[in-house]
Biopython code that builds the backbone (N, CA, C, O; Angstrom):
import numpy as np
from Bio.PDB.StructureBuilder import StructureBuilder

atoms = [
    (1, "MET", "N", (-26.388, 35.178, -13.536)),
    (1, "MET", "CA", (-26.698, 33.723, -13.459)),
    (1, "MET", "C", (-28.036, 32.974, -13.115)),
    (1, "MET", "O", (-28.973, 33.105, -12.328)),
    (2, "ALA", "N", (-27.797, 32.465, -13.711)),
    (2, "ALA", "CA", (-29.620, 30.917, -14.373)),
    (2, "ALA", "C", (-28.847, 29.870, -13.859)),
    (2, "ALA", "O", (-27.625, 29.721, -13.875)),
    (3, "ARG", "N", (-29.688, 29.204, -13.425)),
    (3, "ARG", "CA", (-30.370, 27.886, -13.448)),
    (3, "ARG", "C", (-31.222, 27.229, -13.924)),
    (3, "ARG", "O", (-32.385, 27.627, -13.981)),
    (4, "ILE", "N", (-30.790, 25.950, -14.421)),
    (4, "ILE", "CA", (-31.740, 25.345, -15.127)),
    (4, "ILE", "C", (-31.884, 23.774, -14.252)),
    (4, "ILE", "O", (-30.971, 23.288, -13.584)),
    (5, "VAL", "N", (-33.262, 23.149, -14.451)),
    (5, "VAL", "CA", (-33.225, 21.991, -14.175)),
    (5, "VAL", "C", (-32.971, 20.696, -16.313)),
    (5, "VAL", "O", (-33.339, 20.723, -17.487)),
    (6, "VAL", "N", (-32.440, 20.183, -15.708)),
    (6, "VAL", "CA", (-32.923, 18.922, -16.299)),
    (6, "VAL", "C", (-33.415, 17.313, -15.428)),
    (6, "VAL", "O", (-32.619, 16.612, -14.803)),
    (7, "ASP", "N", (-34.867, 17.022, -15.603)),
    (7, "ASP", "CA", (-35.345, 15.959, -15.865)),
    (7, "ASP", "C", (-35.403, 15.133, -16.775)),
    (7, "ASP", "O", (-35.761, 15.345, -17.934)),
    (8, "VAL", "N", (-34.903, 13.710, -16.105)),
    (8, "VAL", "CA", (-34.594, 12.782, -17.133)),
    (8, "VAL", "C", (-34.937, 11.655, -16.608)),
    (8, "VAL", "O", (-34.466, 11.150, -15.588)),
    (9, "MET", "N", (-36.066, 11.089, -17.546)),
    (9, "MET", "CA", (-37.017, 9.402, -17.286)),
    (9, "MET", "C", (-36.941, 8.727, -18.335)),
    (9, "MET", "O", (-36.727, 9.090, -19.492)),
    (10, "LEU", "N", (-37.172, 7.453, -17.786)),
    (10, "LEU", "CA", (-36.948, 6.888, -18.533)),
    (10, "LEU", "C", (-38.155, 6.393, -19.981)),
    (10, "LEU", "O", (-39.349, 6.361, -19.683)),
    (11, "LYS", "N", (-37.881, 6.155, -20.978)),
    (11, "LYS", "CA", (-38.211, 5.951, -21.966)),
    (11, "LYS", "C", (-40.070, 5.497, -21.603)),
    (11, "LYS", "O", (-40.247, 4.676, -20.703)),
    (12, "PRO", "N", (-41.165, 5.998, -22.244)),
    (12, "PRO", "CA", (-42.689, 4.748, -21.316)),
    (12, "PRO", "C", (-41.983, 3.351, -21.859)),
    (12, "PRO", "O", (-41.784, 2.482, -21.010)),
    (13, "GLU", "N", (-41.701, 3.159, -22.850)),
    (13, "GLU", "CA", (-41.524, 1.197, -24.065)),
    (13, "GLU", "C", (-40.724, 0.615, -22.277)),
    (13, "GLU", "O", (-41.303, -0.290, -21.676)),
    (14, "ILE", "N", (-39.710, 1.121, -21.786)),
    (14, "ILE", "CA", (-39.271, 0.800, -21.150)),
    (14, "ILE", "C", (-38.841, -0.072, -19.912)),
    (14, "ILE", "O", (-39.078, 0.641, -18.937)),
    (15, "HIS", "N", (-38.365, -1.171, -19.518)),
    (15, "HIS", "CA", (-39.495, -1.832, -17.977)),
    (15, "HIS", "C", (-38.752, -0.853, -16.486)),
    (15, "HIS", "O", (-37.785, -0.138, -16.750)),
    (16, "ASP", "N", (-39.041, -0.877, -15.653)),
    (16, "ASP", "CA", (-38.998, 0.244, -14.705)),
    (16, "ASP", "C", (-38.912, -0.410, -13.510)),
    (16, "ASP", "O", (-39.963, -0.107, -12.945)),
    (17, "PRO", "N", (-38.025, -1.426, -12.481)),
    (17, "PRO", "CA", (-38.345, -2.016, -11.407)),
    (17, "PRO", "C", (-38.540, -1.312, -10.386)),
    (17, "PRO", "O", (-39.372, -1.428, -9.486)),
    (18, "GLN", "N", (-37.434, -0.295, -10.627)),
    (18, "GLN", "CA", (-37.117, 0.417, -9.209)),
    (18, "GLN", "C", (-38.101, 0.863, -8.786)),
    (18, "GLN", "O", (-38.330, 0.936, -7.578)),
    (19, "GLY", "N", (-39.328, 1.471, -10.201)),
    (19, "GLY", "CA", (-40.754, 2.849, -9.724)),
    (19, "GLY", "C", (-41.609, 1.581, -9.672)),
    (19, "GLY", "O", (-42.798, 1.895, -9.620)),
    (20, "GLU", "N", (-41.352, -0.176, -9.665)),
    (20, "GLU", "CA", (-42.355, -0.390, -9.784)),
    (20, "GLU", "C", (-41.925, -1.336, -7.960)),
    (20, "GLU", "O", (-42.422, -2.416, -7.640)),
    (21, "ALA", "N", (-41.189, -0.738, -7.316)),
    (21, "ALA", "CA", (-40.557, -1.494, -6.304)),
    (21, "ALA", "C", (-41.601, -0.278, -5.433)),
    (21, "ALA", "O", (-42.453, -0.337, -4.546)),
    (22, "ILE", "N", (-41.356, 0.142, -5.757)),
    (22, "ILE", "CA", (-42.153, 2.370, -5.430)),
    (22, "ILE", "C", (-42.260, 2.242, -4.502)),
    (22, "ILE", "O", (-41.937, 2.408, -3.326)),
    (23, "ALA", "N", (-43.537, 1.420, -6.124)),
    (23, "ALA", "CA", (-45.320, 1.946, -6.055)),
    (23, "ALA", "C", (-46.096, -0.052, -5.465)),
    (23, "ALA", "O", (-47.307, -0.275, -5.437)),
    (24, "GLY", "N", (-44.991, -1.157, -5.086)),
    (24, "GLY", "CA", (-45.269, -1.732, -3.725)),
    (24, "GLY", "C", (-44.919, -1.359, -2.704)),
    (24, "GLY", "O", (-45.196, -2.142, -1.795)),
    (25, "ALA", "N", (-44.407, -0.473, -2.411)),
    (25, "ALA", "CA", (-44.105, -0.244, -1.243)),
    (25, "ALA", "C", (-45.345, 1.098, -0.662)),
    (25, "ALA", "O", (-45.546, 1.505, 0.482)),
    (26, "CYS", "N", (-46.027, 1.527, -2.041)),
    (26, "CYS", "CA", (-47.329, 2.567, -1.359)),
    (26, "CYS", "C", (-47.812, 2.300, -0.816)),
    (26, "CYS", "O", (-48.290, 2.896, 0.149)),
    (27, "ARG", "N", (-48.013, 0.708, -1.326)),
    (27, "ARG", "CA", (-49.626, -0.072, -1.806)),
    (27, "ARG", "C", (-49.603, -0.886, -0.153)),
    (27, "ARG", "O", (-50.702, -1.194, 0.309)),
    (28, "ARG", "N", (-48.368, -1.194, 0.654)),
    (28, "ARG", "CA", (-47.985, -2.219, 1.699)),
    (28, "ARG", "C", (-48.224, -1.001, 2.664)),
    (28, "ARG", "O", (-48.870, -1.232, 3.686)),
    (29, "LEU", "N", (-47.527, 0.930, 2.320)),
    (29, "LEU", "CA", (-47.408, 1.432, 3.511)),
    (29, "LEU", "C", (-49.348, 1.585, 3.712)),
    (29, "LEU", "O", (-49.895, 1.475, 4.809)),
    (30, "GLY", "N", (-49.966, 1.802, 2.636)),
    (30, "GLY", "CA", (-51.577, 2.052, 2.980)),
    (30, "GLY", "C", (-52.026, 2.995, 1.889)),
    (30, "GLY", "O", (-53.163, 3.358, 1.588)),
    (31, "PHE", "N", (-50.220, 3.466, 1.093)),
    (31, "PHE", "CA", (-51.156, 4.470, -0.248)),
    (31, "PHE", "C", (-51.241, 3.794, -1.321)),
    (31, "PHE", "O", (-50.535, 3.827, -2.329)),
    (32, "GLY", "N", (-52.756, 2.746, -0.887)),
    (32, "GLY", "CA", (-54.146, 2.258, -1.971)),
    (32, "GLY", "C", (-53.765, 2.648, -3.095)),
    (32, "GLY", "O", (-53.403, 1.881, -3.988)),
    (33, "GLU", "N", (-53.814, 4.252, -3.207)),
    (33, "GLU", "CA", (-54.006, 5.117, -4.380)),
    (33, "GLU", "C", (-53.181, 5.190, -5.536)),
    (33, "GLU", "O", (-53.450, 5.962, -6.456)),
    (34, "VAL", "N", (-52.485, 4.658, -5.544)),
    (34, "VAL", "CA", (-50.981, 4.407, -6.525)),
    (34, "VAL", "C", (-51.090, 3.980, -7.789)),
    (34, "VAL", "O", (-51.977, 4.733, -8.190)),
    (35, "ILE", "N", (-50.947, 3.632, -8.252)),
    (35, "ILE", "CA", (-51.445, 2.011, -9.629)),
    (35, "ILE", "C", (-50.207, 2.671, -9.961)),
    (35, "ILE", "O", (-50.502, 2.898, -11.135)),
    (36, "SER", "N", (-48.822, 3.250, -9.815)),
    (36, "SER", "CA", (-48.322, 3.470, -10.677)),
    (36, "SER", "C", (-46.681, 4.032, -10.624)),
    (36, "SER", "O", (-46.924, 5.228, -10.461)),
    (37, "VAL", "N", (-44.850, 3.924, -10.662)),
    (37, "VAL", "CA", (-44.140, 5.131, -10.215)),
    (37, "VAL", "C", (-43.760, 5.371, -11.066)),
    (37, "VAL", "O", (-44.311, 4.578, -11.830)),
    (38, "ARG", "N", (-42.895, 6.175, -11.838)),
    (38, "ARG", "CA", (-41.883, 5.965, -12.862)),
    (38, "ARG", "C", (-40.836, 6.516, -11.858)),
    (38, "ARG", "O", (-41.238, 7.481, -11.207)),
    (39, "GLN", "N", (-39.775, 6.164, -11.646)),
    (39, "GLN", "CA", (-38.567, 6.846, -10.912)),
    (39, "GLN", "C", (-37.113, 7.512, -12.571)),
    (39, "GLN", "O", (-36.635, 6.828, -13.477)),
    (40, "GLY", "N", (-36.867, 9.278, -12.193)),
    (40, "GLY", "CA", (-35.938, 9.508, -12.519)),
    (40, "GLY", "C", (-34.626, 9.914, -11.531)),
    (40, "GLY", "O", (-33.967, 9.397, -10.630)),
    (41, "LYS", "N", (-34.672, 11.006, -12.187)),
    (41, "LYS", "CA", (-33.041, 11.677, -12.012)),
    (41, "LYS", "C", (-33.508, 13.385, -12.671)),
    (41, "LYS", "O", (-33.933, 13.657, -13.794)),
    (42, "ARG", "N", (-33.294, 14.112, -11.756)),
    (42, "ARG", "CA", (-33.479, 15.654, -12.012)),
    (42, "ARG", "C", (-31.787, 16.356, -11.324)),
    (42, "ARG", "O", (-31.144, 16.199, -10.286)),
    (43, "PHE", "N", (-31.646, 17.036, -12.407)),
    (43, "PHE", "CA", (-30.322, 18.289, -12.161)),
    (43, "PHE", "C", (-30.510, 19.283, -12.664)),
    (43, "PHE", "O", (-30.924, 19.497, -13.803)),
    (44, "GLU", "N", (-30.021, 20.503, -11.291)),
    (44, "GLU", "CA", (-29.672, 21.605, -11.311)),
    (44, "GLU", "C", (-28.770, 22.304, -11.455)),
    (44, "GLU", "O", (-27.988, 22.322, -10.504)),
    (45, "VAL", "N", (-28.373, 23.350, -12.870)),
    (45, "VAL", "CA", (-27.290, 23.407, -12.711)),
    (45, "VAL", "C", (-27.347, 24.541, -12.872)),
    (45, "VAL", "O", (-28.356, 25.083, -13.325)),
    (46, "GLU", "N", (-26.231, 25.197, -12.527)),
    (46, "GLU", "CA", (-25.567, 27.336, -12.299)),
    (46, "GLU", "C", (-25.187, 26.824, -13.929)),
    (46, "GLU", "O", (-24.965, 25.836, -14.629)),
    (47, "LEU", "N", (-25.287, 28.161, -13.929)),
    (47, "LEU", "CA", (-24.530, 28.725, -15.159)),
    (47, "LEU", "C", (-24.528, 30.194, -14.912)),
    (47, "LEU", "O", (-25.607, 30.771, -15.047)),
    (48, "ASP", "N", (-23.577, 30.819, -14.603)),
    (48, "ASP", "CA", (-22.621, 32.204, -15.231)),
    (48, "ASP", "C", (-23.694, 33.023, -16.271)),
    (48, "ASP", "O", (-23.564, 34.236, -16.438)),
    (49, "ASP", "N", (-24.477, 32.457, -16.771)),
    (49, "ASP", "CA", (-24.668, 33.302, -18.206)),
    (49, "ASP", "C", (-26.141, 32.428, -18.059)),
    (49, "ASP", "O", (-26.581, 31.316, -17.768)),
    (50, "ALA", "N", (-26.668, 34.177, -18.603)),
    (50, "ALA", "CA", (-27.902, 33.659, -18.076)),
    (50, "ALA", "C", (-28.451, 33.623, -19.490)),
    (50, "ALA", "O", (-29.530, 33.030, -19.501)),
    (51, "THR", "N", (-28.018, 34.121, -20.872)),
    (51, "THR", "CA", (-28.946, 33.488, -21.524)),
    (51, "THR", "C", (-29.324, 32.827, -22.419)),
    (51, "THR", "O", (-29.046, 31.679, -22.072)),
    (52, "GLU", "N", (-29.958, 32.777, -23.721)),
    (52, "GLU", "CA", (-30.649, 31.379, -24.302)),
    (52, "GLU", "C", (-29.783, 30.808, -24.836)),
    (52, "GLU", "O", (-30.113, 29.624, -24.764)),
    (53, "ALA", "N", (-28.770, 30.885, -25.390)),
    (53, "ALA", "CA", (-27.591, 30.079, -25.503)),
    (53, "ALA", "C", (-27.076, 29.149, -24.653)),
    (53, "ALA", "O", (-26.855, 27.939, -24.634)),
    (54, "ALA", "N", (-26.896, 30.595, -23.601)),
    (54, "ALA", "CA", (-26.251, 29.163, -22.533)),
    (54, "ALA", "C", (-26.569, 28.377, -22.371)),
    (54, "ALA", "O", (-25.995, 27.291, -22.450)),
    (55, "ALA", "N", (-28.669, 28.852, -21.788)),
    (55, "ALA", "CA", (-29.793, 27.589, -21.510)),
    (55, "ALA", "C", (-29.464, 26.628, -22.909)),
    (55, "ALA", "O", (-29.202, 25.491, -22.517)),
    (56, "GLY", "N", (-29.416, 26.693, -23.949)),
    (56, "GLY", "CA", (-29.355, 26.196, -25.076)),
    (56, "GLY", "C", (-28.339, 24.446, -24.840)),
    (56, "GLY", "O", (-28.613, 23.254, -24.978)),
    (57, "ARG", "N", (-27.390, 25.077, -24.517)),
    (57, "ARG", "CA", (-26.079, 24.910, -24.199)),
    (57, "ARG", "C", (-26.651, 23.129, -23.219)),
    (57, "ARG", "O", (-26.377, 21.959, -23.483)),
    (58, "VAL", "N", (-27.596, 23.824, -21.970)),
    (58, "VAL", "CA", (-27.290, 22.233, -21.231)),
    (58, "VAL", "C", (-28.358, 21.401, -21.751)),
    (58, "VAL", "O", (-28.937, 20.702, -20.920)),
    (59, "ALA", "N", (-28.713, 21.339, -22.891)),
    (59, "ALA", "CA", (-29.381, 20.411, -23.195)),
    (59, "ALA", "C", (-28.933, 19.841, -23.553)),
    (59, "ALA", "O", (-29.050, 18.644, -23.291)),
    (60, "GLU", "N", (-27.441, 20.717, -25.090)),
    (60, "GLU", "CA", (-26.469, 19.612, -25.590)),
    (60, "GLU", "C", (-25.572, 18.338, -24.741)),
    (60, "GLU", "O", (-24.961, 17.344, -25.133)),
    (61, "LEU", "N", (-25.880, 19.003, -23.232)),
    (61, "LEU", "CA", (-24.966, 18.538, -22.070)),
    (61, "LEU", "C", (-26.030, 17.349, -21.570)),
    (61, "LEU", "O", (-25.707, 16.162, -21.507)),
    (62, "ALA", "N", (-27.094, 17.765, -21.292)),
    (62, "ALA", "CA", (-28.275, 16.753, -21.120)),
    (62, "ALA", "C", (-28.268, 15.345, -22.070)),
    (62, "ALA", "O", (-28.017, 14.167, -21.817)),
    (63, "ALA", "N", (-28.638, 16.015, -23.187)),
    (63, "ALA", "CA", (-28.225, 14.967, -24.297)),
    (63, "ALA", "C", (-26.724, 13.422, -24.608)),
    (63, "ALA", "O", (-26.677, 12.205, -24.785)),
    (64, "GLU", "N", (-25.668, 14.769, -24.479)),
    (64, "GLU", "CA", (-24.191, 14.001, -24.106)),
    (64, "GLU", "C", (-23.954, 13.351, -22.662)),
    (64, "GLU", "O", (-23.403, 12.284, -22.391)),
    (65, "LEU", "N", (-24.376, 14.047, -22.041)),
    (65, "LEU", "CA", (-24.087, 13.044, -20.377)),
    (65, "LEU", "C", (-25.280, 12.703, -19.563)),
    (65, "LEU", "O", (-25.381, 11.565, -19.105)),
    (66, "LEU", "N", (-26.108, 13.517, -19.366)),
    (66, "LEU", "CA", (-27.001, 13.332, -18.463)),
    (66, "LEU", "C", (-27.414, 11.888, -18.492)),
    (66, "LEU", "O", (-27.232, 11.005, -17.654)),
    (67, "ALA", "N", (-28.222, 11.854, -20.066)),
    (67, "ALA", "CA", (-29.125, 11.197, -20.110)),
    (67, "ALA", "C", (-28.647, 10.407, -20.947)),
    (67, "ALA", "O", (-27.607, 10.707, -21.534)),
    (68, "ASN", "N", (-29.511, 8.835, -21.271)),
    (68, "ASN", "CA", (-28.768, 8.078, -22.278)),
    (68, "ASN", "C", (-29.593, 7.843, -23.815)),
    (68, "ASN", "O", (-30.099, 6.754, -24.084)),
    (69, "PRO", "N", (-29.633, 8.774, -24.566)),
    (69, "PRO", "CA", (-30.233, 8.250, -25.505)),
    (69, "PRO", "C", (-31.052, 7.110, -25.757)),
    (69, "PRO", "O", (-32.206, 6.969, -26.162)),
    (70, "VAL", "N", (-30.230, 6.411, -25.441)),
    (70, "VAL", "CA", (-31.508, 4.809, -26.498)),
    (70, "VAL", "C", (-32.315, 4.779, -25.187)),
    (70, "VAL", "O", (-33.425, 4.644, -25.703)),
    (71, "ILE", "N", (-32.581, 4.810, -23.748)),
    (71, "ILE", "CA", (-33.386, 4.592, -22.722)),
    (71, "ILE", "C", (-34.433, 5.972, -22.679)),
    (71, "ILE", "O", (-35.417, 6.126, -23.401)),
    (72, "GLU", "N", (-34.013, 6.770, -21.795)),
    (72, "GLU", "CA", (-33.935, 7.846, -21.603)),
    (72, "GLU", "C", (-34.586, 9.310, -22.167)),
    (72, "GLU", "O", (-33.917, 9.786, -23.085)),
    (73, "GLU", "N", (-35.554, 9.956, -21.849)),
    (73, "GLU", "CA", (-35.939, 10.827, -22.387)),
    (73, "GLU", "C", (-35.829, 11.830, -21.860)),
    (73, "GLU", "O", (-36.287, 11.702, -20.725)),
    (74, "PHE", "N", (-35.119, 13.776, -22.188)),
    (74, "PHE", "CA", (-35.473, 14.556, -20.838)),
    (74, "PHE", "C", (-36.526, 15.936, -20.985)),
    (74, "PHE", "O", (-37.036, 16.222, -22.068)),
    (75, "THR", "N", (-36.716, 16.568, -19.992)),
    (75, "THR", "CA", (-36.718, 17.627, -20.511)),
    (75, "THR", "C", (-35.673, 18.914, -19.984)),
    (75, "THR", "O", (-35.191, 18.545, -18.913)),
    (76, "VAL", "N", (-35.258, 20.015, -20.281)),
    (76, "VAL", "CA", (-34.918, 21.158, -20.083)),
    (76, "VAL", "C", (-36.119, 22.431, -19.334)),
    (76, "VAL", "O", (-37.320, 22.516, -19.590)),
    (77, "HIS", "N", (-35.373, 23.237, -18.451)),
    (77, "HIS", "CA", (-36.840, 23.945, -18.248)),
    (77, "HIS", "C", (-35.549, 24.835, -17.020)),
    (77, "HIS", "O", (-34.751, 24.057, -16.498)),
    (78, "PRO", "N", (-35.416, 26.254, -16.658)),
    (78, "PRO", "CA", (-35.929, 26.876, -15.817)),
    (78, "PRO", "C", (-35.660, 27.152, -14.447)),
    (78, "PRO", "O", (-36.495, 27.989, -14.104)),
    (79, "ALA", "N", (-34.734, 26.801, -13.258)),
    (79, "ALA", "CA", (-35.536, 26.514, -12.280)),
    (79, "ALA", "C", (-36.261, 27.493, -12.117)),
    (79, "ALA", "O", (-36.135, 28.635, -12.558)),
    (80, "ARG", "N", (-37.507, 26.782, -11.085)),
    (80, "ARG", "CA", (-38.135, 27.768, -9.822)),
    (80, "ARG", "C", (-37.707, 27.889, -8.387)),
    (80, "ARG", "O", (-38.293, 28.664, -7.631)),
]
sb = StructureBuilder()
sb.init_structure("model")
sb.init_model(0)
sb.init_chain("A")
sb.init_seg("    ")
for serial, (resi, resn, name, xyz) in enumerate(atoms, 1):
    if name == "N":
        sb.init_residue(resn, " ", resi, " ")
    sb.init_atom(name, np.array(xyz, "f"), 0.0, 1.0, " ", f" {name:<3s}", serial, name[0])
structure = sb.get_structure()
C-alpha cells in the first residue's frame, strides 16, 4: 500500500482573498511578522499498488479532478 499527497495551490498570479483574510487575522492576533498567506488544499490518496506507475496515475487524477488547471497548480509526492 502507498500513500501519495497532492498539494493544490492557486497560481501565483491568481488573487487569493481567503489567504488575504487569513494574513489580516494573523496581524490582528499579534503575528505582525506574517506578510502574506496563500491558501491551498491537500489530498492524501491511498493506493493498493505501490509502483511508480500507480503513483503516476495520481498525477493524472490531480490534473483531471483535484485541481483546476486554469487557476491552480499542484505537486505530487509520497506521504511522510
